[in-house]
C-alpha beads as a LAMMPS data file, in Angstrom:
LAMMPS data file: protein, C-alpha beads

343 atoms
342 bonds

1 atom types
1 bond types

-500.0 500.0 xlo xhi
-500.0 500.0 ylo yhi
-500.0 500.0 zlo zhi

Masses

1 110.0

Atoms # bond

1 1 1 -398.585 206.558 20.958
2 1 1 -397.498 202.866 20.854
3 1 1 -396.550 200.319 18.946
4 1 1 -399.309 197.692 18.506
5 1 1 -398.057 193.971 19.227
6 1 1 -399.204 191.164 15.857
7 1 1 -397.556 189.184 13.527
8 1 1 -398.456 191.092 10.502
9 1 1 -396.314 192.847 7.533
10 1 1 -397.042 196.260 7.585
11 1 1 -396.048 196.063 3.319
12 1 1 -397.415 198.103 0.425
13 1 1 -396.513 196.793 -3.162
14 1 1 -396.731 198.515 -6.150
15 1 1 -400.025 198.875 -8.270
16 1 1 -401.378 199.174 -11.507
17 1 1 -403.432 203.085 -12.547
18 1 1 -405.082 203.605 -15.733
19 1 1 -404.848 206.991 -16.373
20 1 1 -408.233 209.673 -16.556
21 1 1 -408.913 213.211 -17.544
22 1 1 -411.825 215.304 -17.828
23 1 1 -412.387 214.080 -21.251
24 1 1 -412.484 209.792 -19.479
25 1 1 -415.521 211.192 -17.488
26 1 1 -419.455 210.632 -19.269
27 1 1 -421.349 213.290 -20.427
28 1 1 -424.388 212.259 -19.685
29 1 1 -425.362 212.535 -16.351
30 1 1 -428.725 211.510 -14.227
31 1 1 -429.018 212.834 -10.317
32 1 1 -429.134 209.825 -8.667
33 1 1 -425.878 208.414 -10.034
34 1 1 -423.657 212.085 -9.645
35 1 1 -420.940 211.268 -7.120
36 1 1 -418.341 213.410 -5.833
37 1 1 -415.175 212.545 -7.216
38 1 1 -411.706 214.277 -6.402
39 1 1 -409.323 214.831 -8.753
40 1 1 -405.906 216.107 -7.154
41 1 1 -403.968 219.442 -7.576
42 1 1 -400.287 219.648 -7.343
43 1 1 -398.276 222.323 -6.801
44 1 1 -394.476 222.205 -6.578
45 1 1 -392.224 223.453 -4.549
46 1 1 -389.047 223.803 -6.088
47 1 1 -386.788 223.623 -2.658
48 1 1 -385.339 227.859 -3.896
49 1 1 -388.204 228.594 -1.990
50 1 1 -387.731 226.574 1.154
51 1 1 -386.612 229.339 4.056
52 1 1 -382.447 228.164 4.361
53 1 1 -381.174 228.650 7.903
54 1 1 -377.689 228.154 8.830
55 1 1 -377.933 229.672 12.343
56 1 1 -373.899 230.324 15.072
57 1 1 -373.025 227.773 16.681
58 1 1 -373.240 228.447 20.353
59 1 1 -377.160 229.151 19.437
60 1 1 -377.290 225.324 20.675
61 1 1 -373.940 224.593 23.245
62 1 1 -371.620 223.961 19.982
63 1 1 -368.059 225.322 19.338
64 1 1 -367.231 226.886 16.439
65 1 1 -367.163 225.856 13.070
66 1 1 -364.366 223.945 11.819
67 1 1 -364.620 224.745 7.966
68 1 1 -361.522 223.143 7.293
69 1 1 -362.030 220.016 8.780
70 1 1 -362.015 217.565 6.472
71 1 1 -364.147 215.569 7.595
72 1 1 -367.335 218.177 7.335
73 1 1 -369.776 217.704 4.839
74 1 1 -369.586 219.643 1.612
75 1 1 -373.204 220.626 2.352
76 1 1 -372.236 223.816 4.381
77 1 1 -369.142 224.289 6.175
78 1 1 -371.356 226.210 9.159
79 1 1 -372.463 223.251 11.427
80 1 1 -375.700 223.366 10.727
81 1 1 -377.933 223.970 7.215
82 1 1 -382.043 224.097 7.297
83 1 1 -384.557 224.030 5.096
84 1 1 -387.267 224.806 6.690
85 1 1 -390.595 224.033 4.454
86 1 1 -392.827 226.469 6.768
87 1 1 -392.848 229.049 8.994
88 1 1 -389.859 228.754 12.329
89 1 1 -387.790 229.727 13.548
90 1 1 -385.816 232.699 12.859
91 1 1 -388.428 232.622 9.318
92 1 1 -392.191 234.519 10.431
93 1 1 -393.741 234.364 6.921
94 1 1 -397.485 233.675 8.558
95 1 1 -398.277 233.391 4.648
96 1 1 -396.736 229.809 5.147
97 1 1 -397.267 228.396 8.625
98 1 1 -398.159 225.498 8.097
99 1 1 -400.314 222.782 5.372
100 1 1 -402.736 221.383 7.773
101 1 1 -401.500 219.663 10.922
102 1 1 -398.154 219.982 9.236
103 1 1 -397.019 222.329 11.494
104 1 1 -393.207 222.349 10.926
105 1 1 -390.877 220.246 8.227
106 1 1 -387.068 220.674 8.961
107 1 1 -384.578 219.286 6.890
108 1 1 -381.833 218.735 8.089
109 1 1 -377.608 218.089 8.030
110 1 1 -375.744 218.692 11.147
111 1 1 -371.402 218.437 11.206
112 1 1 -370.065 215.646 12.372
113 1 1 -369.625 215.817 16.230
114 1 1 -371.367 218.504 17.040
115 1 1 -375.352 219.635 17.019
116 1 1 -378.797 220.503 19.432
117 1 1 -378.328 221.200 23.057
118 1 1 -380.953 220.246 25.944
119 1 1 -384.219 222.101 24.893
120 1 1 -388.268 221.276 25.733
121 1 1 -390.489 221.101 23.769
122 1 1 -394.479 220.459 25.080
123 1 1 -397.616 219.685 22.799
124 1 1 -396.150 218.648 19.929
125 1 1 -396.084 215.184 17.467
126 1 1 -392.772 215.885 16.503
127 1 1 -392.152 213.235 13.592
128 1 1 -387.481 212.246 12.744
129 1 1 -386.885 210.315 9.598
130 1 1 -382.707 209.709 9.599
131 1 1 -382.169 209.573 5.444
132 1 1 -378.129 210.115 6.144
133 1 1 -375.783 208.798 9.163
134 1 1 -376.487 208.484 12.845
135 1 1 -379.481 211.091 15.141
136 1 1 -378.339 210.453 19.309
137 1 1 -381.162 211.593 20.971
138 1 1 -381.955 211.353 24.670
139 1 1 -384.506 212.746 26.421
140 1 1 -385.853 213.879 30.350
141 1 1 -388.223 210.871 30.360
142 1 1 -384.587 208.643 30.941
143 1 1 -384.699 208.042 27.140
144 1 1 -381.195 208.045 24.897
145 1 1 -380.767 205.782 21.876
146 1 1 -378.570 206.215 18.965
147 1 1 -380.633 205.825 15.220
148 1 1 -379.158 204.825 11.182
149 1 1 -380.822 205.567 7.412
150 1 1 -384.667 204.287 7.404
151 1 1 -385.333 204.313 11.364
152 1 1 -387.629 206.899 12.272
153 1 1 -388.442 208.211 16.148
154 1 1 -391.321 210.382 17.954
155 1 1 -391.758 212.425 20.683
156 1 1 -394.863 213.546 21.685
157 1 1 -394.354 216.670 23.528
158 1 1 -397.390 216.627 25.611
159 1 1 -396.979 218.357 28.451
160 1 1 -393.778 219.089 28.255
161 1 1 -390.040 217.487 27.710
162 1 1 -386.363 218.225 27.566
163 1 1 -384.461 216.567 25.058
164 1 1 -380.932 216.886 23.237
165 1 1 -380.098 215.799 19.317
166 1 1 -376.341 214.577 17.789
167 1 1 -374.105 213.433 15.471
168 1 1 -371.807 212.273 17.804
169 1 1 -369.666 210.701 14.970
170 1 1 -366.696 211.921 14.707
171 1 1 -366.357 211.355 10.552
172 1 1 -369.899 211.199 8.374
173 1 1 -372.368 214.399 8.480
174 1 1 -376.128 213.832 9.475
175 1 1 -379.111 213.775 7.838
176 1 1 -383.225 213.973 8.871
177 1 1 -386.272 215.240 8.756
178 1 1 -388.122 216.085 11.786
179 1 1 -391.903 217.440 10.948
180 1 1 -394.113 218.238 13.719
181 1 1 -397.570 217.454 13.952
182 1 1 -400.101 219.469 15.141
183 1 1 -402.282 216.829 17.908
184 1 1 -406.078 216.318 18.601
185 1 1 -405.593 217.703 22.035
186 1 1 -403.564 218.446 24.718
187 1 1 -401.772 217.481 27.919
188 1 1 -401.337 214.501 26.893
189 1 1 -398.338 212.359 28.652
190 1 1 -395.031 212.574 26.763
191 1 1 -393.879 209.159 25.271
192 1 1 -391.013 207.815 23.385
193 1 1 -390.692 206.034 20.517
194 1 1 -388.650 204.210 17.253
195 1 1 -388.446 201.814 14.657
196 1 1 -384.792 200.511 13.684
197 1 1 -384.977 199.035 10.212
198 1 1 -381.690 197.420 10.739
199 1 1 -382.271 194.705 12.776
200 1 1 -384.702 192.929 10.204
201 1 1 -387.897 195.370 10.152
202 1 1 -389.152 193.419 13.271
203 1 1 -390.266 196.051 16.138
204 1 1 -392.834 194.422 19.540
205 1 1 -393.653 191.546 17.209
206 1 1 -394.907 192.853 13.990
207 1 1 -392.196 192.888 10.838
208 1 1 -392.548 195.655 8.901
209 1 1 -391.646 196.413 5.577
210 1 1 -388.457 197.988 4.382
211 1 1 -387.995 196.386 0.822
212 1 1 -387.634 198.753 -2.268
213 1 1 -389.993 199.659 -4.825
214 1 1 -392.578 199.709 -2.414
215 1 1 -394.752 201.447 0.348
216 1 1 -393.564 201.878 4.376
217 1 1 -395.994 202.746 6.622
218 1 1 -394.473 204.039 9.195
219 1 1 -396.898 206.262 11.193
220 1 1 -400.838 206.098 11.402
221 1 1 -402.869 208.362 13.601
222 1 1 -403.539 205.528 17.225
223 1 1 -407.728 205.653 16.370
224 1 1 -407.442 204.011 13.266
225 1 1 -408.038 200.617 14.126
226 1 1 -407.432 199.402 9.984
227 1 1 -403.449 199.148 10.001
228 1 1 -400.636 198.507 11.996
229 1 1 -397.032 201.011 11.702
230 1 1 -394.511 201.469 14.510
231 1 1 -395.293 204.803 15.456
232 1 1 -399.231 205.905 16.444
233 1 1 -400.178 208.928 17.575
234 1 1 -402.549 211.755 18.297
235 1 1 -403.664 212.517 15.246
236 1 1 -405.172 211.429 11.562
237 1 1 -401.666 211.582 9.927
238 1 1 -399.889 209.016 7.796
239 1 1 -395.970 209.067 6.747
240 1 1 -394.670 207.252 4.153
241 1 1 -391.468 206.292 3.332
242 1 1 -389.780 204.990 0.003
243 1 1 -387.069 204.140 -2.078
244 1 1 -387.322 203.571 -6.434
245 1 1 -384.425 201.496 -7.935
246 1 1 -383.419 203.519 -12.007
247 1 1 -386.894 202.686 -13.825
248 1 1 -388.754 202.046 -11.697
249 1 1 -392.234 203.303 -10.837
250 1 1 -395.037 203.588 -7.552
251 1 1 -398.701 204.639 -6.717
252 1 1 -400.524 205.633 -3.648
253 1 1 -403.579 205.880 -3.308
254 1 1 -405.728 209.612 -2.154
255 1 1 -409.056 208.583 -0.374
256 1 1 -411.560 211.418 -0.717
257 1 1 -411.457 214.160 0.767
258 1 1 -407.659 213.922 2.205
259 1 1 -404.328 216.133 0.461
260 1 1 -400.654 215.142 0.893
261 1 1 -397.818 217.127 1.523
262 1 1 -393.975 215.202 -0.805
263 1 1 -390.649 216.051 0.309
264 1 1 -388.145 214.557 -2.647
265 1 1 -385.608 213.664 -0.172
266 1 1 -383.095 211.990 -2.395
267 1 1 -382.585 212.055 -6.822
268 1 1 -385.648 212.869 -9.043
269 1 1 -389.004 211.634 -9.519
270 1 1 -391.898 212.982 -11.873
271 1 1 -395.240 212.738 -9.374
272 1 1 -398.640 212.519 -11.906
273 1 1 -402.788 212.353 -11.794
274 1 1 -405.603 212.561 -13.675
275 1 1 -406.079 215.702 -15.232
276 1 1 -403.483 217.680 -14.183
277 1 1 -399.833 218.860 -15.104
278 1 1 -396.718 216.101 -13.926
279 1 1 -395.231 218.008 -11.402
280 1 1 -390.800 217.131 -11.534
281 1 1 -388.770 216.805 -8.134
282 1 1 -385.746 216.953 -7.423
283 1 1 -384.032 216.384 -4.285
284 1 1 -384.936 219.021 -1.107
285 1 1 -388.406 218.858 -3.789
286 1 1 -391.716 220.193 -1.718
287 1 1 -395.147 219.600 -3.363
288 1 1 -398.439 220.089 -2.362
289 1 1 -401.311 217.320 -3.591
290 1 1 -404.967 218.657 -2.779
291 1 1 -408.358 218.070 -3.765
292 1 1 -410.717 219.838 -6.693
293 1 1 -413.870 218.326 -5.922
294 1 1 -416.523 217.461 -9.193
295 1 1 -419.918 216.054 -9.957
296 1 1 -419.433 212.990 -12.439
297 1 1 -421.173 210.005 -13.140
298 1 1 -420.115 206.653 -10.746
299 1 1 -416.763 207.466 -10.036
300 1 1 -414.622 205.889 -8.137
301 1 1 -413.911 208.250 -4.604
302 1 1 -409.767 207.562 -5.162
303 1 1 -407.685 209.069 -6.659
304 1 1 -404.076 207.636 -7.619
305 1 1 -400.491 209.163 -7.520
306 1 1 -398.164 207.725 -8.788
307 1 1 -394.816 208.218 -8.415
308 1 1 -391.268 208.073 -11.109
309 1 1 -387.677 207.568 -11.111
310 1 1 -386.111 211.120 -13.408
311 1 1 -382.089 210.313 -14.439
312 1 1 -380.597 213.363 -14.445
313 1 1 -376.837 214.508 -13.368
314 1 1 -378.156 215.123 -10.031
315 1 1 -380.136 212.530 -9.278
316 1 1 -378.882 210.120 -6.441
317 1 1 -379.583 208.368 -3.064
318 1 1 -376.725 207.315 -1.052
319 1 1 -377.735 203.103 -2.227
320 1 1 -379.719 203.488 -4.654
321 1 1 -376.640 205.355 -7.174
322 1 1 -377.971 207.532 -10.628
323 1 1 -381.419 207.070 -11.372
324 1 1 -382.402 206.225 -8.021
325 1 1 -385.299 208.536 -5.564
326 1 1 -386.301 208.504 -2.183
327 1 1 -389.782 209.914 -1.420
328 1 1 -391.011 210.871 1.578
329 1 1 -394.921 211.287 1.552
330 1 1 -397.338 213.297 4.630
331 1 1 -400.858 212.225 4.471
332 1 1 -404.489 213.885 6.231
333 1 1 -407.896 215.460 6.204
334 1 1 -407.905 217.596 4.073
335 1 1 -408.544 221.021 5.155
336 1 1 -409.314 223.709 2.114
337 1 1 -407.845 226.122 1.470
338 1 1 -403.929 224.355 2.393
339 1 1 -401.009 225.454 1.569
340 1 1 -397.960 228.031 0.557
341 1 1 -400.352 231.827 -0.698
342 1 1 -397.053 233.580 -1.009
343 1 1 -395.971 232.431 -4.389

Bonds

1 1 1 2
2 1 2 3
3 1 3 4
4 1 4 5
5 1 5 6
6 1 6 7
7 1 7 8
8 1 8 9
9 1 9 10
10 1 10 11
11 1 11 12
12 1 12 13
13 1 13 14
14 1 14 15
15 1 15 16
16 1 16 17
17 1 17 18
18 1 18 19
19 1 19 20
20 1 20 21
21 1 21 22
22 1 22 23
23 1 23 24
24 1 24 25
25 1 25 26
26 1 26 27
27 1 27 28
28 1 28 29
29 1 29 30
30 1 30 31
31 1 31 32
32 1 32 33
33 1 33 34
34 1 34 35
35 1 35 36
36 1 36 37
37 1 37 38
38 1 38 39
39 1 39 40
40 1 40 41
41 1 41 42
42 1 42 43
43 1 43 44
44 1 44 45
45 1 45 46
46 1 46 47
47 1 47 48
48 1 48 49
49 1 49 50
50 1 50 51
51 1 51 52
52 1 52 53
53 1 53 54
54 1 54 55
55 1 55 56
56 1 56 57
57 1 57 58
58 1 58 59
59 1 59 60
60 1 60 61
61 1 61 62
62 1 62 63
63 1 63 64
64 1 64 65
65 1 65 66
66 1 66 67
67 1 67 68
68 1 68 69
69 1 69 70
70 1 70 71
71 1 71 72
72 1 72 73
73 1 73 74
74 1 74 75
75 1 75 76
76 1 76 77
77 1 77 78
78 1 78 79
79 1 79 80
80 1 80 81
81 1 81 82
82 1 82 83
83 1 83 84
84 1 84 85
85 1 85 86
86 1 86 87
87 1 87 88
88 1 88 89
89 1 89 90
90 1 90 91
91 1 91 92
92 1 92 93
93 1 93 94
94 1 94 95
95 1 95 96
96 1 96 97
97 1 97 98
98 1 98 99
99 1 99 100
100 1 100 101
101 1 101 102
102 1 102 103
103 1 103 104
104 1 104 105
105 1 105 106
106 1 106 107
107 1 107 108
108 1 108 109
109 1 109 110
110 1 110 111
111 1 111 112
112 1 112 113
113 1 113 114
114 1 114 115
115 1 115 116
116 1 116 117
117 1 117 118
118 1 118 119
119 1 119 120
120 1 120 121
121 1 121 122
122 1 122 123
123 1 123 124
124 1 124 125
125 1 125 126
126 1 126 127
127 1 127 128
128 1 128 129
129 1 129 130
130 1 130 131
131 1 131 132
132 1 132 133
133 1 133 134
134 1 134 135
135 1 135 136
136 1 136 137
137 1 137 138
138 1 138 139
139 1 139 140
140 1 140 141
141 1 141 142
142 1 142 143
143 1 143 144
144 1 144 145
145 1 145 146
146 1 146 147
147 1 147 148
148 1 148 149
149 1 149 150
150 1 150 151
151 1 151 152
152 1 152 153
153 1 153 154
154 1 154 155
155 1 155 156
156 1 156 157
157 1 157 158
158 1 158 159
159 1 159 160
160 1 160 161
161 1 161 162
162 1 162 163
163 1 163 164
164 1 164 165
165 1 165 166
166 1 166 167
167 1 167 168
168 1 168 169
169 1 169 170
170 1 170 171
171 1 171 172
172 1 172 173
173 1 173 174
174 1 174 175
175 1 175 176
176 1 176 177
177 1 177 178
178 1 178 179
179 1 179 180
180 1 180 181
181 1 181 182
182 1 182 183
183 1 183 184
184 1 184 185
185 1 185 186
186 1 186 187
187 1 187 188
188 1 188 189
189 1 189 190
190 1 190 191
191 1 191 192
192 1 192 193
193 1 193 194
194 1 194 195
195 1 195 196
196 1 196 197
197 1 197 198
198 1 198 199
199 1 199 200
200 1 200 201
201 1 201 202
202 1 202 203
203 1 203 204
204 1 204 205
205 1 205 206
206 1 206 207
207 1 207 208
208 1 208 209
209 1 209 210
210 1 210 211
211 1 211 212
212 1 212 213
213 1 213 214
214 1 214 215
215 1 215 216
216 1 216 217
217 1 217 218
218 1 218 219
219 1 219 220
220 1 220 221
221 1 221 222
222 1 222 223
223 1 223 224
224 1 224 225
225 1 225 226
226 1 226 227
227 1 227 228
228 1 228 229
229 1 229 230
230 1 230 231
231 1 231 232
232 1 232 233
233 1 233 234
234 1 234 235
235 1 235 236
236 1 236 237
237 1 237 238
238 1 238 239
239 1 239 240
240 1 240 241
241 1 241 242
242 1 242 243
243 1 243 244
244 1 244 245
245 1 245 246
246 1 246 247
247 1 247 248
248 1 248 249
249 1 249 250
250 1 250 251
251 1 251 252
252 1 252 253
253 1 253 254
254 1 254 255
255 1 255 256
256 1 256 257
257 1 257 258
258 1 258 259
259 1 259 260
260 1 260 261
261 1 261 262
262 1 262 263
263 1 263 264
264 1 264 265
265 1 265 266
266 1 266 267
267 1 267 268
268 1 268 269
269 1 269 270
270 1 270 271
271 1 271 272
272 1 272 273
273 1 273 274
274 1 274 275
275 1 275 276
276 1 276 277
277 1 277 278
278 1 278 279
279 1 279 280
280 1 280 281
281 1 281 282
282 1 282 283
283 1 283 284
284 1 284 285
285 1 285 286
286 1 286 287
287 1 287 288
288 1 288 289
289 1 289 290
290 1 290 291
291 1 291 292
292 1 292 293
293 1 293 294
294 1 294 295
295 1 295 296
296 1 296 297
297 1 297 298
298 1 298 299
299 1 299 300
300 1 300 301
301 1 301 302
302 1 302 303
303 1 303 304
304 1 304 305
305 1 305 306
306 1 306 307
307 1 307 308
308 1 308 309
309 1 309 310
310 1 310 311
311 1 311 312
312 1 312 313
313 1 313 314
314 1 314 315
315 1 315 316
316 1 316 317
317 1 317 318
318 1 318 319
319 1 319 320
320 1 320 321
321 1 321 322
322 1 322 323
323 1 323 324
324 1 324 325
325 1 325 326
326 1 326 327
327 1 327 328
328 1 328 329
329 1 329 330
330 1 330 331
331 1 331 332
332 1 332 333
333 1 333 334
334 1 334 335
335 1 335 336
336 1 336 337
337 1 337 338
338 1 338 339
339 1 339 340
340 1 340 341
341 1 341 342
342 1 342 343
């Protein structure tokens, strides 16, 4: 994993989109003009369908819980509350083991002055996005760093690495999203890197977009020379993040034979695409986006996802206030049959 040294502005702006329906496609076809179009299927994964883990504090070397500590967040009275999107740890579910190359996605809430003691990993590309609070990372490669909201860190576990992750703040909880991505090959050299937007978006000479209401392309494939991102991994996968203001919308182009996993990090967002029902996502909800190939005359090879903020009593992000939304999209090569099979 490396970050390229350029002066390119990495920022994807909103684009207009025309919604299509199956009836919009011509019924008269000629063989030479037939083209395959990937219509999109949206499958809402409500947070009630996620496994919630609240492990014993002794498992990771923490002292006993402090349920009466006024600094502890109301999310939980346990030191850790994790929402597992896929089978992990004590949650064993072969019908929900992964989504393509995404092996793990954990939405972690860590109380003040608590964390994960030193433990090991191997042969995974580990991407961590900080939602709120401060995450302190220390590893066997000699890295020690503290990152805040909107930051992303990565670790190529490769041949093996040990690290710890802590919330060292005494009065504020921490929330982060950690994703494990299966690399295209094993035995890689361990590596670490990060991007912190608090410095104005500068990263090794590149100016990374940190504006609201625009896509931040944070992670890409190291073999993809068409784009530049602060994190590059050994797999054909991309991470996009956006924070949307009240009443805002954003479009996302899905290329042919690609799929995506969406997480509503904060707030509430409506996701729509041509020819399928919208998905209304609340905080912690996921959504599978998979292609359904059909043949139409003179079709384009891309489909458009449309994201719109929705105001509700529970729709609020930490920075945008009521009605704002915070979303994360992992985009990758399609794997036929991908998705949960347990409901």
